N, C-alpha and C positions, 0 to 999 in steps of 0.2 A: 195391628195384629201384622206381624212379621210371616212374611210368605218365605215358606224353603223352595233352596233353588232345587231344581230338578237337577236328576243325576247324569251326566254328560255320556255320552256313544264311549264305548272303549275305547276307539281308535283317538281319542280326543284327550284321555288321560293315562295312556301310557307313554312312556318313552319311547325312542328307538335306542335300543341295546344292542350289543354284540351277536348275541344268543339271536334275534331275529334275525339278525344276517346270515349268520350261518345258519339257520334251519331253511331259509328260503333259499339260500346256495345249495343247501343239500339236495332240496326237493328242484331247481331247476338245474342242477347236472344231473339228475337224474332223468329226467325228461330230454334232456340235451344229449344224455348218452342213447335213449333210445331211438333218438332222431338219427343220430350219428352210426349206428348198426346198418342203416340202410347202405352206407357205402361198402361197409363189409358186406352187405349181401351182393351188393354191385360187382366187387373185385371177385368174390367166389364165382357168382353166375357167369362170370368174363371166363375165370379159368376153366371151367367147365365145357364153354361152347368150344374154345380151341385157341391156338397161339394168335391167330389175327383179333379176336375180341379181347383176348387177353392184355397184348399188346396195346391195344388203343385206352383201353382199363387201366393201365401201366402208366400209359404218358398222361394221361388224364387226371391220374391220381399224386404223378410228381409233380403237376405244376405248383408252384407257389402260392396263389391262391387255395386251394384242397392242400397244401402241407401245413398252410397256417391253421385251415380249420381241423386236421388230424392231431398237431400239436394241441388243440385247444381240446381235443377230444383225448387225446391223453391226459391232462391236465384234469378234465370233468372225471375220467375214472379214478387217478389218485385220489381226489378231494373225495370224491364221493367211499371211493374204497376205504380211504383213512378215516370218515366219518362216523361210518358203518360202526367201524370198530369202535371207536366213541362211541356209540350209542347202544355197541352190546356191554360194554362196561356198563354205562347207566342201568341196563334192562338188571344187570348183576348187581346195583345196588352202588356200585363205585363212581366215586367223581361228581358228586352232586353239589358238593360245597363251593361256593360262589368261587373262590380264586383258583380253585382245582379246574371247576366248569371254563372259566376263562383262560387259564393256564394250558388247558389240552385244547379250547378254538385254537389260540395261536400255535400251539404245536400242529395239529391238522394244517391250519393254514400256511405256515411255512414247509412243512415236511412234504406237503403236496405240490408246490413249486420245485424243491430239490428232488424229489424222485421224478417228476415229469422230467428236469432236466438229464436227469443222469439215464434214465430209459431211453429218453428221444436220442440222448447220442449212443449210448449202447445199440439202438435200432438203425441210427445212419452210420453206424462205422466210427464212430469220432474218439472211441476210446482204443483204440489198435486194433482193433476188429476189422471183418472184411468189409469190404464196401460195398 
């Protein structure tokens, strides 16, 4: 008598897809944004405490490692925002076709990088604005 094979666990059956990556990335950026708001709170508290505290906070926030963190936080915001729009379209029943979903995923990923660069340059005064 042939013995039936037992079913495999789901993690052993599924292939890793781009949609898995985008979904996990959306959740991760949401968590990182929540953590990043601590820097915003620090800056606001320092501004409320007076000029000396604000000056110390600004020197800390302008250090290179924190600038890298802030740039990453800006990318997290851009990605999470754009992917949120993508999810709103899905809530309306738009974009579920495999090719459309794949294309919109690429658009979100690339547009988030472009938006991050443009916003960073605008905030840093790199496009002719005040420094």
